[in-house]
gemmi code that builds the backbone of each chain (N, CA, C; Angstrom):
import gemmi

chains = {
    "A": [
        ("MET", (0.843, -1.190, 0.000), (0.000, 0.000, 0.000), (0.877, 1.239, 0.000)),
        ("GLN", (0.571, 2.160, -0.915), (1.365, 3.381, -1.001), (0.501, 4.559, -0.565)),
        ("ILE", (1.098, 5.467, 0.175), (0.342, 6.601, 0.705), (1.003, 7.888, 0.256)),
        ("ASN", (0.150, 8.810, -0.216), (0.670, 10.067, -0.727), (-0.168, 11.223, -0.169)),
        ("SER", (0.479, 12.172, 0.467), (-0.271, 13.291, 1.031), (0.214, 14.611, 0.459)),
        ("THR", (-0.746, 15.423, 0.021), (-0.407, 16.761, -0.442), (-1.198, 17.754, 0.404)),
        ("GLY", (-0.950, 17.739, 1.670), (-1.646, 18.652, 2.581), (-3.096, 18.276, 2.791)),
        ("GLU", (-3.958, 18.839, 1.958), (-5.392, 18.620, 2.122), (-5.839, 17.242, 1.664)),
        ("VAL", (-5.157, 16.724, 0.646), (-5.598, 15.480, 0.010), (-4.664, 14.323, 0.352)),
        ("LEU", (-5.282, 13.271, 0.887), (-4.524, 12.052, 1.186), (-4.958, 10.979, 0.194)),
        ("THR", (-3.994, 10.431, -0.544), (-4.317, 9.377, -1.497), (-3.691, 8.071, -1.039)),
        ("VAL", (-4.516, 7.019, -0.968), (-4.033, 5.703, -0.581), (-4.199, 4.761, -1.772)),
        ("TYR", (-3.086, 4.221, -2.231), (-3.116, 3.279, -3.346), (-3.176, 1.869, -2.789)),
        ("LEU", (-4.369, 1.296, -2.820), (-4.558, -0.053, -2.279), (-3.973, -1.083, -3.238)),
        ("LYS", (-3.527, -2.201, -2.675), (-2.865, -3.199, -3.495), (-3.293, -4.608, -3.100)),
        ("GLY", (-3.439, -5.488, -4.059), (-3.710, -6.896, -3.776), (-5.188, -7.215, -3.678)),
        ("GLU", (-5.578, -7.973, -2.655), (-6.959, -8.422, -2.516), (-7.560, -7.863, -1.216)),
        ("ILE", (-8.865, -7.595, -1.256), (-9.550, -7.144, -0.035), (-10.568, -8.199, 0.372)),
        ("ASP", (-10.245, -8.952, 1.404), (-11.234, -9.851, 2.010), (-11.186, -9.605, 3.515)),
        ("HIS", (-11.934, -10.385, 4.259), (-12.018, -10.199, 5.707), (-10.636, -10.322, 6.348)),
        ("HIS", (-9.839, -11.262, 5.830), (-8.513, -11.520, 6.380), (-7.569, -10.336, 6.153)),
        ("LEU", (-7.608, -9.791, 4.940), (-6.638, -8.760, 4.568), (-7.097, -7.339, 4.892)),
        ("ALA", (-8.424, -7.179, 5.104), (-8.951, -5.827, 5.330), (-8.421, -5.218, 6.627)),
        ("ARG", (-8.164, -6.070, 7.601), (-7.745, -5.587, 8.923), (-6.470, -4.735, 8.835)),
        ("GLY", (-5.462, -5.278, 8.161), (-4.192, -4.570, 8.037), (-4.352, -3.256, 7.283)),
        ("MET", (-5.185, -3.294, 6.225), (-5.402, -2.078, 5.428), (-6.074, -1.007, 6.274)),
        ("ARG", (-7.089, -1.448, 7.027), (-7.846, -0.531, 7.876), (-6.916, 0.214, 8.845)),
        ("GLU", (-6.043, -0.562, 9.493), (-5.143, 0.034, 10.477), (-4.208, 1.052, 9.838)),
        ("GLU", (-3.696, 0.687, 8.659), (-2.756, 1.579, 7.987), (-3.430, 2.859, 7.521)),
        ("ILE", (-4.645, 2.721, 6.975), (-5.363, 3.909, 6.484), (-5.724, 4.818, 7.661)),
        ("ASP", (-6.217, 4.217, 8.742), (-6.610, 5.028, 9.898), (-5.423, 5.768, 10.509)),
        ("LYS", (-4.273, 5.091, 10.499), (-3.062, 5.724, 11.013), (-2.731, 6.972, 10.174)),
        ("ALA", (-2.858, 6.808, 8.854), (-2.557, 7.923, 7.950), (-3.570, 9.053, 8.119)),
        ("ILE", (-4.865, 8.700, 8.311), (-5.892, 9.736, 8.516), (-5.576, 10.534, 9.788)),
        ("ASP", (-5.242, 9.805, 10.845), (-4.935, 10.465, 12.114), (-3.715, 11.376, 11.991)),
        ("TYR", (-2.759, 10.938, 11.218), (-1.508, 11.686, 11.092), (-1.667, 12.917, 10.198)),
        ("TYR", (-2.267, 12.722, 9.015), (-2.339, 13.807, 8.025), (-3.585, 14.687, 8.168)),
        ("MET", (-4.612, 14.181, 8.827), (-5.876, 14.927, 8.973), (-6.325, 15.567, 7.650)),
        ("PRO", (-6.542, 14.789, 6.630), (-6.866, 15.360, 5.311), (-8.307, 15.891, 5.286)),
        ("SER", (-8.621, 16.732, 4.301), (-10.021, 17.113, 4.110), (-10.651, 16.238, 3.031)),
        ("LEU", (-9.783, 15.540, 2.283), (-10.279, 14.560, 1.299), (-9.370, 13.330, 1.302)),
        ("LEU", (-9.999, 12.148, 1.418), (-9.253, 10.888, 1.287), (-9.642, 10.244, -0.039)),
        ("ILE", (-8.639, 9.945, -0.849), (-8.894, 9.238, -2.107), (-8.371, 7.809, -1.960)),
        ("LEU", (-9.275, 6.839, -2.114), (-8.850, 5.439, -2.112), (-8.765, 4.984, -3.568)),
        ("ASP", (-7.575, 4.579, -3.966), (-7.351, 4.147, -5.340), (-7.364, 2.620, -5.410)),
        ("PHE", (-8.331, 2.066, -6.162), (-8.512, 0.617, -6.259), (-7.849, 0.023, -7.506)),
        ("GLY", (-7.033, 0.805, -8.172), (-6.438, 0.367, -9.438), (-5.648, -0.928, -9.359)),
        ("GLU", (-5.037, -1.193, -8.206), (-4.212, -2.397, -8.063), (-4.906, -3.474, -7.226)),
        ("ILE", (-6.227, -3.371, -7.096), (-6.968, -4.387, -6.343), (-7.510, -5.437, -7.310)),
        ("SER", (-7.094, -6.675, -7.103), (-7.481, -7.734, -8.034), (-8.736, -8.469, -7.588)),
        ("PHE", (-9.083, -8.362, -6.298), (-10.283, -9.024, -5.793), (-10.832, -8.253, -4.605)),
        ("MET", (-12.167, -8.188, -4.531), (-12.777, -7.575, -3.354), (-14.129, -8.223, -3.067)),
        ("ASP", (-14.387, -8.540, -1.790), (-15.737, -8.984, -1.414), (-16.357, -7.929, -0.494)),
        ("SER", (-17.409, -8.260, 0.231), (-18.110, -7.229, 0.997), (-17.273, -6.655, 2.138)),
        ("SER", (-16.140, -7.285, 2.436), (-15.221, -6.707, 3.423), (-14.731, -5.340, 2.947)),
        ("GLY", (-14.670, -5.168, 1.625), (-14.262, -3.881, 1.054), (-15.288, -2.800, 1.349)),
        ("ILE", (-16.572, -3.202, 1.387), (-17.633, -2.251, 1.716), (-17.475, -1.814, 3.167)),
        ("GLY", (-17.224, -2.789, 4.041), (-16.998, -2.483, 5.452), (-15.822, -1.540, 5.624)),
        ("LEU", (-14.775, -1.792, 4.848), (-13.575, -0.959, 4.906), (-13.901, 0.489, 4.519)),
        ("VAL", (-14.684, 0.651, 3.447), (-15.039, 1.989, 2.973), (-15.980, 2.686, 3.965)),
        ("MET", (-16.994, 1.943, 4.453), (-17.955, 2.533, 5.386), (-17.274, 2.968, 6.690)),
        ("GLY", (-16.361, 2.143, 7.161), (-15.633, 2.465, 8.386), (-14.788, 3.725, 8.232)),
        ("ARG", (-14.111, 3.850, 7.077), (-13.271, 5.029, 6.846), (-14.139, 6.269, 6.665)),
        ("TYR", (-15.298, 6.086, 6.032), (-16.232, 7.204, 5.856), (-16.630, 7.776, 7.214)),
        ("LYS", (-16.985, 6.883, 8.135), (-17.397, 7.322, 9.476), (-16.253, 8.045, 10.180)),
        ("ASN", (-15.068, 7.494, 10.010), (-13.876, 8.069, 10.619), (-13.606, 9.488, 10.096)),
        ("LEU", (-13.758, 9.664, 8.774), (-13.501, 10.965, 8.151), (-14.560, 11.990, 8.527)),
        ("LYS", (-15.792, 11.495, 8.642), (-16.925, 12.380, 8.895), (-16.766, 13.153, 10.201)),
        ("LYS", (-16.081, 12.526, 11.153), (-15.852, 13.182, 12.445), (-15.161, 14.527, 12.271)),
        ("ASN", (-14.280, 14.610, 11.250), (-13.552, 15.858, 10.990), (-14.147, 16.602, 9.794)),
        ("GLY", (-15.307, 16.164, 9.337), (-15.938, 16.817, 8.191), (-15.213, 16.576, 6.875)),
        ("ALA", (-14.379, 15.534, 6.823), (-13.621, 15.262, 5.601), (-14.429, 14.398, 4.633)),
        ("LYS", (-14.039, 14.464, 3.360), (-14.762, 13.730, 2.328), (-13.970, 12.514, 1.848)),
        ("LEU", (-14.703, 11.612, 1.180), (-14.096, 10.370, 0.696), (-14.391, 10.202, -0.789)),
        ("SER", (-13.392, 9.751, -1.516), (-13.568, 9.508, -2.935), (-12.909, 8.168, -3.298)),
        ("LEU", (-13.576, 7.387, -4.150), (-13.049, 6.086, -4.578), (-12.749, 6.142, -6.067)),
        ("VAL", (-11.529, 5.797, -6.446), (-11.188, 5.886, -7.870), (-10.614, 4.575, -8.407)),
        ("ASN", (-10.649, 4.462, -9.732), (-10.104, 3.310, -10.453), (-10.739, 1.974, -10.063)),
        ("LEU", (-12.068, 1.961, -9.985), (-12.774, 0.727, -9.647), (-12.991, -0.099, -10.915)),
        ("ASN", (-12.651, -1.379, -10.873), (-12.974, -2.225, -12.022), (-14.454, -2.616, -11.951)),
        ("GLU", (-14.934, -3.282, -12.995), (-16.364, -3.621, -13.105), (-16.886, -4.333, -11.857)),
        ("ASN", (-16.124, -5.321, -11.388), (-16.601, -6.148, -10.271), (-16.646, -5.369, -8.964)),
        ("ILE", (-15.635, -4.562, -8.743), (-15.604, -3.757, -7.524), (-16.728, -2.724, -7.572)),
        ("TYR", (-16.922, -2.143, -8.752), (-17.981, -1.148, -8.927), (-19.357, -1.758, -8.622)),
        ("LYS", (-19.540, -2.980, -9.128), (-20.814, -3.687, -8.926), (-21.104, -3.855, -7.423)),
        ("ILE", (-20.096, -4.234, -6.656), (-20.272, -4.460, -5.215), (-20.522, -3.135, -4.488)),
        ("MET", (-19.816, -2.084, -4.887), (-20.019, -0.763, -4.266), (-21.437, -0.258, -4.527)),
        ("LYS", (-21.906, -0.455, -5.755), (-23.253, -0.009, -6.127), (-24.310, -0.756, -5.317)),
        ("LEU", (-24.078, -2.054, -5.169), (-25.010, -2.900, -4.413), (-25.184, -2.367, -2.988)),
        ("ALA", (-24.111, -1.819, -2.449), (-24.133, -1.327, -1.074), (-24.582, 0.128, -0.995)),
        ("GLY", (-24.782, 0.759, -2.145), (-25.194, 2.163, -2.142), (-24.107, 3.106, -1.664)),
        ("ILE", (-22.852, 2.709, -1.893), (-21.720, 3.514, -1.418), (-21.678, 4.894, -2.083)),
        ("GLU", (-22.310, 5.014, -3.273), (-22.280, 6.314, -3.965), (-22.977, 7.406, -3.147)),
        ("ARG", (-23.744, 7.013, -2.137), (-24.371, 8.016, -1.274), (-23.382, 8.576, -0.240)),
        ("LEU", (-22.289, 7.826, -0.032), (-21.306, 8.246, 0.970), (-20.053, 8.848, 0.344)),
        ("ALA", (-19.741, 8.387, -0.860), (-18.477, 8.782, -1.461), (-18.645, 8.980, -2.962)),
        ("GLU", (-17.774, 9.799, -3.499), (-17.764, 9.965, -4.938), (-17.064, 8.748, -5.543)),
        ("ILE", (-17.650, 8.167, -6.583), (-17.061, 6.975, -7.175), (-16.673, 7.245, -8.623)),
        ("GLU", (-15.451, 6.865, -8.939), (-14.963, 7.028, -10.296), (-14.480, 5.680, -10.805)),
        ("LYS", (-15.111, 5.207, -11.870), (-14.691, 3.917, -12.436), (-13.331, 4.043, -13.106)),
        ("GLY", (-12.699, 2.905, -13.293), (-11.404, 2.907, -13.975), (-11.594, 3.048, -15.469)),
        ("ALA", (-10.493, 3.195, -16.184), (-10.555, 3.349, -17.639), (-11.015, 2.059, -18.299)),
    ],
    "B": [
        ("MET", (-24.457, -39.760, -17.356), (-23.153, -39.119, -17.480), (-22.543, -38.911, -16.094)),
        ("GLU", (-21.297, -39.223, -15.980), (-20.561, -39.004, -14.724), (-20.383, -37.502, -14.495)),
        ("THR", (-20.774, -37.025, -13.306), (-20.572, -35.599, -13.052), (-19.252, -35.383, -12.336)),
        ("ASN", (-18.765, -34.187, -12.445), (-17.502, -33.847, -11.788), (-17.788, -33.143, -10.464)),
        ("LYS", (-17.033, -33.502, -9.449), (-17.232, -32.855, -8.154), (-15.984, -32.922, -7.293)),
        ("PHE", (-15.968, -32.134, -6.241), (-14.891, -32.239, -5.262), (-15.388, -31.765, -3.909)),
        ("THR", (-14.709, -32.208, -2.862), (-14.996, -31.668, -1.536), (-13.692, -31.222, -0.894)),
        ("LEU", (-13.819, -30.245, -0.051), (-12.658, -29.629, 0.568), (-12.984, -29.400, 2.039)),
        ("LYS", (-12.033, -29.713, 2.885), (-12.238, -29.558, 4.316), (-11.109, -28.678, 4.829)),
        ("ILE", (-11.454, -27.506, 5.344), (-10.391, -26.589, 5.778), (-10.709, -26.000, 7.149)),
        ("PRO", (-9.680, -25.681, 7.925), (-9.924, -24.993, 9.189), (-10.427, -23.572, 8.915)),
        ("SER", (-11.243, -23.055, 9.840), (-11.886, -21.752, 9.606), (-10.966, -20.572, 9.882)),
        ("ARG", (-9.705, -20.722, 9.561), (-8.779, -19.590, 9.709), (-9.047, -18.613, 8.579)),
        ("SER", (-8.983, -17.304, 8.905), (-9.350, -16.325, 7.888), (-8.394, -16.348, 6.693)),
        ("CYS", (-7.161, -16.831, 6.911), (-6.223, -16.890, 5.783), (-6.666, -17.910, 4.738)),
        ("ASN", (-7.606, -18.800, 5.096), (-8.087, -19.797, 4.136), (-9.192, -19.272, 3.224)),
        ("GLU", (-9.682, -18.072, 3.474), (-10.723, -17.487, 2.620), (-10.243, -17.409, 1.181)),
        ("SER", (-9.018, -16.968, 1.035), (-8.448, -16.843, -0.302), (-8.269, -18.209, -0.962)),
        ("PHE", (-7.762, -19.167, -0.198), (-7.558, -20.523, -0.733), (-8.888, -21.117, -1.211)),
        ("ALA", (-9.946, -20.926, -0.410), (-11.253, -21.504, -0.743), (-11.795, -20.931, -2.052)),
        ("ARG", (-11.759, -19.617, -2.190), (-12.382, -19.027, -3.392), (-11.581, -19.338, -4.655)),
        ("VAL", (-10.253, -19.386, -4.490), (-9.419, -19.680, -5.658), (-9.609, -21.135, -6.101)),
        ("THR", (-9.776, -22.031, -5.119), (-9.973, -23.450, -5.433), (-11.293, -23.669, -6.184)),
        ("VAL", (-12.365, -23.049, -5.676), (-13.666, -23.193, -6.350), (-13.605, -22.575, -7.744)),
        ("ALA", (-12.951, -21.432, -7.852), (-12.831, -20.780, -9.163), (-12.063, -21.665, -10.142)),
        ("ALA", (-11.016, -22.327, -9.657), (-10.229, -23.209, -10.518), (-11.082, -24.379, -11.005)),
        ("PHE", (-11.907, -24.927, -10.109), (-12.809, -26.024, -10.479), (-13.805, -25.548, -11.534)),
        ("ALA", (-14.307, -24.326, -11.352), (-15.320, -23.787, -12.263), (-14.787, -23.518, -13.666)),
        ("THR", (-13.478, -23.363, -13.793), (-12.936, -23.058, -15.122), (-13.222, -24.178, -16.116)),
        ("GLY", (-13.515, -25.384, -15.597), (-13.897, -26.497, -16.461), (-15.176, -26.216, -17.237)),
        ("LEU", (-15.971, -25.265, -16.755), (-17.230, -24.910, -17.414), (-17.056, -23.759, -18.403)),
        ("ASP", (-15.822, -23.327, -18.579), (-15.522, -22.250, -19.517), (-16.278, -20.949, -19.198)),
        ("PRO", (-16.184, -20.487, -17.988), (-16.928, -19.276, -17.613), (-16.271, -17.993, -18.127)),
        ("THR", (-17.046, -16.919, -18.129), (-16.474, -15.612, -18.460), (-15.733, -15.089, -17.226)),
        ("LEU", (-14.943, -14.050, -17.427), (-14.215, -13.458, -16.297), (-15.175, -12.928, -15.236)),
        ("GLU", (-16.320, -12.385, -15.694), (-17.291, -11.858, -14.745), (-17.894, -12.989, -13.910)),
        ("GLU", (-18.180, -14.116, -14.569), (-18.734, -15.251, -13.825), (-17.729, -15.773, -12.796)),
        ("ILE", (-16.476, -15.854, -13.188), (-15.426, -16.296, -12.256), (-15.353, -15.359, -11.055)),
        ("SER", (-15.433, -14.076, -11.340), (-15.370, -13.094, -10.266), (-16.575, -13.222, -9.334)),
        ("ASP", (-17.765, -13.438, -9.907), (-18.976, -13.630, -9.090), (-18.842, -14.857, -8.191)),
        ("ILE", (-18.281, -15.929, -8.737), (-18.108, -17.169, -7.974), (-17.115, -16.950, -6.831)),
        ("LYS", (-15.988, -16.315, -7.152), (-14.979, -16.062, -6.116), (-15.553, -15.210, -4.991)),
        ("THR", (-16.284, -14.178, -5.363), (-16.832, -13.279, -4.349), (-17.840, -14.010, -3.467)),
        ("SER", (-18.730, -14.781, -4.092), (-19.768, -15.481, -3.321), (-19.158, -16.503, -2.359)),
        ("VAL", (-18.157, -17.239, -2.823), (-17.496, -18.220, -1.955), (-16.802, -17.497, -0.802)),
        ("SER", (-16.184, -16.386, -1.114), (-15.498, -15.613, -0.090), (-16.481, -15.161, 0.994)),
        ("GLU", (-17.677, -14.736, 0.572), (-18.700, -14.302, 1.537), (-19.121, -15.462, 2.442)),
        ("ALA", (-19.401, -16.604, 1.822), (-19.892, -17.755, 2.593), (-18.832, -18.256, 3.567)),
        ("VAL", (-17.599, -18.323, 3.109), (-16.516, -18.824, 3.959), (-16.203, -17.822, 5.078)),
        ("THR", (-16.273, -16.541, 4.760), (-16.060, -15.512, 5.789), (-17.123, -15.621, 6.878)),
        ("ASN", (-18.372, -15.870, 6.464), (-19.438, -16.069, 7.457), (-19.079, -17.183, 8.436)),
        ("CYS", (-18.482, -18.254, 7.911), (-18.085, -19.364, 8.781), (-17.028, -18.922, 9.777)),
        ("SER", (-15.994, -18.218, 9.294), (-14.919, -17.883, 10.238), (-15.322, -16.764, 11.186)),
        ("VAL", (-16.206, -15.854, 10.754), (-16.605, -14.745, 11.633), (-17.745, -15.157, 12.566)),
        ("HIS", (-18.762, -15.838, 11.996), (-19.984, -16.074, 12.764), (-20.151, -17.496, 13.299)),
        ("ALA", (-19.873, -18.494, 12.450), (-20.127, -19.873, 12.877), (-19.175, -20.277, 14.004)),
        ("TYR", (-17.918, -19.896, 13.832), (-16.902, -20.232, 14.835), (-16.255, -18.946, 15.345)),
        ("PRO", (-16.991, -18.138, 16.122), (-16.466, -16.814, 16.487), (-15.240, -16.857, 17.394)),
        ("ASN", (-15.178, -17.836, 18.272), (-14.087, -17.839, 19.256), (-13.184, -19.059, 19.154)),
        ("SER", (-13.341, -19.804, 18.084), (-12.513, -21.004, 17.956), (-12.281, -21.285, 16.472)),
        ("ILE", (-11.452, -22.268, 16.207), (-11.236, -22.677, 14.821), (-12.007, -23.975, 14.605)),
        ("GLY", (-12.964, -23.953, 13.694), (-13.724, -25.156, 13.379), (-13.430, -25.596, 11.962)),
        ("VAL", (-14.210, -26.551, 11.477), (-13.968, -27.049, 10.125), (-15.027, -26.494, 9.165)),
        ("ILE", (-14.577, -26.061, 8.002), (-15.488, -25.630, 6.938), (-15.427, -26.696, 5.839)),
        ("TYR", (-16.607, -27.153, 5.424), (-16.703, -28.173, 4.381), (-17.221, -27.500, 3.116)),
        ("ILE", (-16.463, -27.585, 2.076), (-16.899, -26.984, 0.811), (-17.029, -28.096, -0.211)),
        ("SER", (-18.190, -28.192, -0.830), (-18.294, -29.169, -1.902), (-18.881, -28.510, -3.136)),
        ("CYS", (-18.379, -28.923, -4.273), (-18.800, -28.361, -5.547), (-19.147, -29.484, -6.488)),
        ("GLU", (-20.126, -29.217, -7.301), (-20.568, -30.240, -8.242), (-21.058, -29.555, -9.502)),
        ("ILE", (-20.801, -30.188, -10.630), (-21.335, -29.652, -11.871), (-22.603, -30.433, -12.200)),
        ("LEU", (-23.716, -29.738, -12.211), (-25.004, -30.365, -12.519), (-25.277, -30.243, -14.016)),
        ("LYS", (-26.392, -30.809, -14.453), (-26.646, -30.740, -15.891), (-26.974, -29.304, -16.321)),
        ("ASP", (-26.860, -29.047, -17.585), (-27.056, -27.705, -18.155), (-26.033, -26.690, -17.648)),
        ("ASN", (-24.830, -27.180, -17.364), (-23.755, -26.239, -16.992), (-24.020, -25.457, -15.712)),
        ("VAL", (-24.696, -26.111, -14.779), (-24.971, -25.440, -13.512), (-23.930, -25.854, -12.475)),
        ("LEU", (-23.321, -24.867, -11.858), (-22.349, -25.116, -10.797), (-23.054, -25.013, -9.453)),
        ("LYS", (-22.911, -26.073, -8.655), (-23.506, -26.055, -7.314), (-22.382, -26.002, -6.289)),
        ("ILE", (-22.483, -25.046, -5.378), (-21.455, -24.874, -4.343), (-22.127, -24.965, -2.983)),
        ("LYS", (-21.602, -25.838, -2.146), (-22.160, -25.975, -0.804), (-21.079, -25.633, 0.217)),
        ("VAL", (-21.389, -24.720, 1.122), (-20.448, -24.348, 2.183), (-21.120, -24.663, 3.521)),
        ("ARG", (-20.516, -25.585, 4.250), (-21.158, -26.095, 5.461), (-20.226, -25.936, 6.661)),
        ("ASP", (-20.836, -25.646, 7.823), (-20.036, -25.607, 9.048), (-20.789, -26.336, 10.151)),
        ("LYS", (-20.076, -26.645, 11.211), (-20.702, -27.266, 12.382), (-20.641, -26.300, 13.555)),
        ("GLY", (-20.872, -25.028, 13.232), (-20.746, -23.971, 14.227), (-22.031, -23.697, 14.979)),
        ("CYS", (-22.168, -22.448, 15.422), (-23.237, -22.098, 16.365), (-24.622, -22.039, 15.749)),
        ("GLY", (-24.709, -21.925, 14.429), (-26.023, -21.837, 13.795), (-26.548, -20.415, 13.769)),
        ("ILE", (-27.572, -20.192, 12.942), (-28.159, -18.853, 12.802), (-29.536, -18.874, 13.456)),
        ("ALA", (-29.770, -17.949, 14.413), (-31.039, -17.934, 15.146), (-32.204, -17.579, 14.220)),
        ("ASP", (-32.020, -16.562, 13.398), (-33.086, -16.080, 12.535), (-32.530, -15.889, 11.121)),
        ("ILE", (-32.784, -16.855, 10.259), (-32.196, -16.827, 8.919), (-32.724, -15.631, 8.113)),
        ("GLU", (-34.027, -15.375, 8.222), (-34.625, -14.237, 7.511), (-33.875, -12.943, 7.830)),
        ("GLN", (-33.640, -12.747, 9.119), (-32.964, -11.548, 9.590), (-31.508, -11.517, 9.105)),
        ("ALA", (-30.856, -12.667, 9.166), (-29.451, -12.743, 8.754), (-29.296, -12.398, 7.272)),
        ("ARG", (-30.318, -12.705, 6.477), (-30.236, -12.441, 5.040), (-30.580, -11.003, 4.693)),
        ("GLN", (-31.159, -10.259, 5.633), (-31.502, -8.857, 5.379), (-30.243, -8.042, 5.094)),
        ("PRO", (-30.256, -7.265, 4.013), (-29.102, -6.399, 3.760), (-28.870, -5.457, 4.941)),
        ("LEU", (-27.627, -5.269, 5.267), (-27.148, -4.364, 6.326), (-27.315, -4.916, 7.744)),
        ("PHE", (-28.005, -6.086, 7.882), (-28.048, -6.683, 9.215), (-26.722, -7.386, 9.473)),
        ("THR", (-26.118, -7.107, 10.619), (-24.908, -7.848, 10.979), (-24.759, -7.934, 12.493)),
        ("THR", (-24.152, -9.000, 12.928), (-23.761, -9.111, 14.325), (-22.232, -9.053, 14.391)),
        ("GLY", (-21.648, -8.695, 13.259), (-20.185, -8.748, 13.129), (-19.449, -7.489, 13.536)),
        ("GLY", (-20.165, -6.488, 14.039), (-19.487, -5.280, 14.509), (-19.308, -4.233, 13.428)),
        ("GLU", (-18.670, -3.142, 13.832), (-18.474, -1.941, 13.018), (-17.971, -2.180, 11.594)),
        ("GLU", (-16.980, -3.038, 11.460), (-16.315, -3.136, 10.169), (-16.955, -4.130, 9.199)),
        ("ARG", (-18.061, -4.764, 9.622), (-18.754, -5.664, 8.715), (-19.985, -4.955, 8.184)),
        ("ALA", (-20.157, -5.004, 6.870), (-21.226, -4.234, 6.239), (-22.594, -4.915, 6.358)),
        ("GLY", (-22.608, -6.205, 6.636), (-23.881, -6.916, 6.708), (-24.457, -7.192, 5.334)),
        ("LEU", (-23.570, -7.335, 4.353), (-24.048, -7.522, 2.979), (-23.634, -8.856, 2.369)),
        ("GLY", (-23.128, -9.761, 3.196), (-22.653, -11.041, 2.681), (-23.704, -11.783, 1.877)),
        ("PHE", (-24.873, -11.977, 2.475), (-25.920, -12.714, 1.761), (-26.446, -11.919, 0.562)),
        ("ALA", (-26.544, -10.588, 0.713), (-27.014, -9.763, -0.401), (-26.075, -9.898, -1.604)),
        ("VAL", (-24.777, -9.956, -1.330), (-23.804, -10.119, -2.406), (-23.968, -11.501, -3.056)),
        ("MET", (-24.084, -12.536, -2.228), (-24.267, -13.894, -2.778), (-25.517, -13.954, -3.640)),
        ("GLU", (-26.619, -13.368, -3.141), (-27.884, -13.413, -3.880), (-27.803, -12.665, -5.192)),
        ("SER", (-27.039, -11.581, -5.217), (-26.973, -10.818, -6.458), (-26.063, -11.480, -7.491)),
        ("MET", (-25.153, -12.320, -7.047), (-24.186, -12.890, -7.979), (-24.482, -14.330, -8.387)),
        ("MET", (-25.288, -15.023, -7.573), (-25.620, -16.404, -7.898), (-27.086, -16.481, -8.327)),
        ("ASP", (-27.465, -17.566, -9.005), (-28.860, -17.706, -9.436), (-29.756, -18.053, -8.253)),
        ("SER", (-29.234, -18.867, -7.326), (-30.026, -19.184, -6.143), (-29.116, -19.386, -4.941)),
        ("VAL", (-29.621, -19.008, -3.789), (-28.887, -19.185, -2.527), (-29.869, -19.725, -1.506)),
        ("SER", (-29.590, -20.903, -0.941), (-30.472, -21.389, 0.119), (-29.668, -21.615, 1.390)),
        ("VAL", (-30.312, -21.368, 2.513), (-29.631, -21.459, 3.802), (-30.416, -22.381, 4.721)),
        ("ARG", (-29.717, -23.354, 5.269), (-30.325, -24.222, 6.282), (-29.470, -24.105, 7.523)),
        ("SER", (-30.094, -23.991, 8.674), (-29.306, -23.830, 9.879), (-30.028, -24.390, 11.087)),
        ("LYS", (-29.247, -24.906, 12.007), (-29.810, -25.408, 13.248), (-28.932, -24.904, 14.383)),
        ("MET", (-29.554, -24.279, 15.360), (-28.783, -23.719, 16.474), (-27.930, -24.793, 17.143)),
        ("GLY", (-26.673, -24.482, 17.311), (-25.756, -25.403, 17.970), (-25.261, -26.544, 17.085)),
        ("LYS", (-25.837, -26.657, 15.885), (-25.462, -27.768, 14.995), (-24.667, -27.285, 13.785)),
        ("GLY", (-25.057, -26.129, 13.267), (-24.323, -25.621, 12.121), (-25.208, -25.089, 11.009)),
        ("THR", (-24.556, -24.664, 9.957), (-25.251, -23.999, 8.853), (-24.745, -24.533, 7.524)),
        ("THR", (-25.667, -24.666, 6.576), (-25.285, -25.038, 5.212), (-25.823, -23.993, 4.238)),
        ("VAL", (-24.936, -23.437, 3.452), (-25.340, -22.501, 2.401), (-25.123, -23.195, 1.065)),
        ("THR", (-26.188, -23.263, 0.272), (-26.087, -23.898, -1.042), (-26.362, -22.864, -2.125)),
        ("MET", (-25.411, -22.735, -3.032), (-25.548, -21.729, -4.098), (-25.471, -22.422, -5.458)),
        ("LYS", (-26.254, -21.907, -6.387), (-26.193, -22.442, -7.748), (-26.025, -21.319, -8.747)),
        ("LYS", (-25.265, -21.611, -9.773), (-25.109, -20.619, -10.839), (-24.944, -21.329, -12.175)),
        ("LYS", (-25.753, -20.922, -13.119), (-25.622, -21.482, -14.467), (-24.519, -20.718, -15.185)),
        ("ILE", (-23.596, -21.469, -15.739), (-22.485, -20.851, -16.451), (-22.792, -20.852, -17.944)),
        ("ASN", (-22.792, -19.661, -18.515), (-23.038, -19.556, -19.953), (-21.699, -19.722, -20.652)),
        ("ARG", (-21.573, -20.803, -21.374), (-20.297, -21.055, -22.033), (-19.954, -19.906, -22.965)),
        ("LYS", (-18.699, -19.466, -22.870), (-18.239, -18.354, -23.699), (-18.488, -18.637, -25.173)),
        ("ASP", (-18.256, -19.883, -25.566), (-18.361, -20.245, -26.983), (-19.788, -20.106, -27.493)),
        ("ASP", (-20.764, -20.410, -26.610), (-22.162, -20.356, -27.029), (-22.628, -18.916, -27.229)),
        ("ALA", (-21.971, -18.011, -26.556), (-22.397, -16.620, -26.613), (-22.074, -15.988, -27.967)),
        ("ARG", (-21.142, -16.612, -28.663), (-20.726, -16.001, -29.943), (-21.697, -16.284, -31.068)),
    ],
}
model = gemmi.Model(1)
for chain_id, residues in chains.items():
    chain = gemmi.Chain(chain_id)
    for i, (resn, *xyz) in enumerate(residues, 1):
        res = gemmi.Residue()
        res.name, res.seqid = resn, gemmi.SeqId(i, " ")
        for name, pos in zip(("N", "CA", "C"), xyz):
            atom = gemmi.Atom()
            atom.name, atom.element = name, gemmi.Element(name[0])
            atom.pos, atom.b_iso = gemmi.Position(*pos), 0.0
            res.add_atom(atom)
        chain.add_residue(res)
    model.add_chain(chain)
structure = gemmi.Structure()
structure.add_model(model)
structure.setup_entities()
């Protein structure tokens, strides 16, 4: 996972697979970065995610709640068809801006 | 006609979620599925197996039994069974957003399975365990052309 901060905007480049087993480590790392950088916008980049189940929804919802405490926004980018399908099913577009991949 | 099938018995460690879905997906490739179908199968298996490790055996490691069979007309049947605590109210458990799994669980496991498979049935007995049976018809890539 790569993290890039430009003051207001924190971008997290997720990598690999998101399931219940792997989500825990990602969650901790993202939350640590949120606490440290206090961004006004968090961008989660799914470009390097090869698999995701509903644990990914939990991951996004949890970070949304975390950001909301400071009035920060969340954006999801580079979602492939399958990830997009799962996000839509959960109605995540009501919580975050979603941008599909190319 | 002889049908193809396999069974798999794994401990409910969360690291086995990946092994389970990849194994079922590999078995399904015999049906010549599309990439989207493979992804739907992997996701659904991941949901069912995660339910076992999170809910069926919350404080211990139990056994998860996965069996797959190819039925006629290119239908893949996947059964995920545990001998865990059982589900008190199946209707409620299947409701989207219902979860007993805490903050980080979305409560969408069954909703995801239902949206990706043709049918999902759940049988459960308190203290005995739960069986989730999913079916999906695979449209052969070649036939689509």
